[in-house]
C-alpha positions as CSV (number, residue, x, y, z in Angstrom):
1,M,276.7,73.8,222.6
2,I,273.2,73.9,221.0
3,L,271.5,74.6,224.3
4,D,273.1,78.0,224.4
5,R,272.2,78.9,220.8
6,V,269.4,81.2,219.8
7,C,267.4,79.8,216.9
8,T,264.8,81.2,214.6
9,R,262.3,79.8,212.1
10,S,263.2,80.2,208.5
11,A,261.2,82.8,206.6
12,E,260.9,80.3,203.8
13,V,258.8,78.0,205.9
14,I,255.1,78.4,206.6
15,E,253.2,76.6,209.4
16,R,249.6,75.6,209.8
17,E,247.9,73.6,212.5
18,L,245.9,70.7,211.2
19,Q,244.0,68.2,213.4
20,G,246.3,69.0,216.4
21,E,249.5,68.8,214.5
22,S,251.7,71.5,213.0
23,V,252.4,71.1,209.3
24,L,255.4,72.9,207.9
25,L,255.9,73.6,204.3
26,D,259.4,74.5,203.1
27,L,258.7,76.9,200.2
28,N,262.2,76.3,198.8
29,T,261.8,72.6,198.4
30,G,258.0,72.0,198.5
31,I,258.5,69.4,201.2
32,Y,256.0,69.1,204.0
33,Y,256.9,68.2,207.6
34,S,254.6,67.2,210.4
35,L,255.2,68.0,214.1
36,N,253.2,66.6,217.0
37,P,251.8,69.2,219.5
38,T,255.1,69.3,221.5
39,G,257.1,69.7,218.3
40,G,254.7,72.5,217.2
41,F,255.2,74.2,220.5
42,I,259.0,74.1,220.1
43,W,258.7,75.4,216.5
44,R,256.7,78.4,217.7
45,M,259.2,79.2,220.4
46,L,262.0,79.5,217.8
47,D,261.5,83.2,217.6
48,G,265.0,84.4,217.8
49,A,264.5,85.6,221.4
50,R,265.2,82.5,223.3
51,T,268.0,80.0,223.7
52,V,267.3,76.3,223.2
53,R,267.8,75.9,227.0
54,E,265.1,78.5,227.6
55,I,262.8,76.6,225.3
56,V,263.5,73.4,227.2
57,D,262.4,75.1,230.4
58,L,259.2,76.2,228.6
59,V,258.5,72.6,227.4
60,V,258.9,71.3,231.0
61,A,256.5,74.0,232.3
62,E,253.9,73.3,229.5
63,F,254.0,69.5,229.2
64,D,254.1,66.6,231.6
65,V,257.8,65.8,230.9
66,D,260.9,65.6,233.0
67,P,263.8,68.0,232.3
68,E,266.2,65.4,230.9
69,T,263.6,64.0,228.4
70,A,262.6,67.5,227.4
71,S,266.2,68.5,226.8
72,A,267.1,65.5,224.8
73,D,263.9,65.7,222.6
74,T,264.2,69.5,222.1
75,V,267.8,69.3,221.1
76,E,267.0,66.4,218.7
77,L,264.2,68.3,217.1
78,V,266.0,71.6,216.8
79,S,269.1,69.8,215.4
80,D,266.8,68.2,212.8
81,L,265.2,71.6,211.9
82,L,268.7,73.2,211.6
83,E,269.9,70.3,209.4
84,Q,266.9,70.6,207.1
85,K,267.4,74.4,207.0
86,L,263.9,74.9,208.4
87,A,265.5,77.0,211.2
88,G,268.7,78.9,211.6
89,T,270.9,80.4,214.3
90,E,272.5,83.8,215.0
91,R,275.6,82.3,213.5
92,D,273.9,81.4,210.3
93,G,272.5,84.9,209.9
94,A,268.9,83.4,210.3
């Protein structure tokens, strides 16, 4: 289950904050991605030290959001980041 996985940002992606949003650049593809402040927070928490479940708890503590919404939104974003290869898991050798 993704909530129990430890994920980390890809070394091939750089991030910059621009007007309150996080902008990601995939150095392999040259494609830019934009994350809102909550998405940027989740991105920065993908440090290889926390499970997705722990990140959900941090989102609940940091933002005005209920645990169910935080969990669904975090899982969706992390799944998208994994699919786009912007992040990896222990299993991927990230």
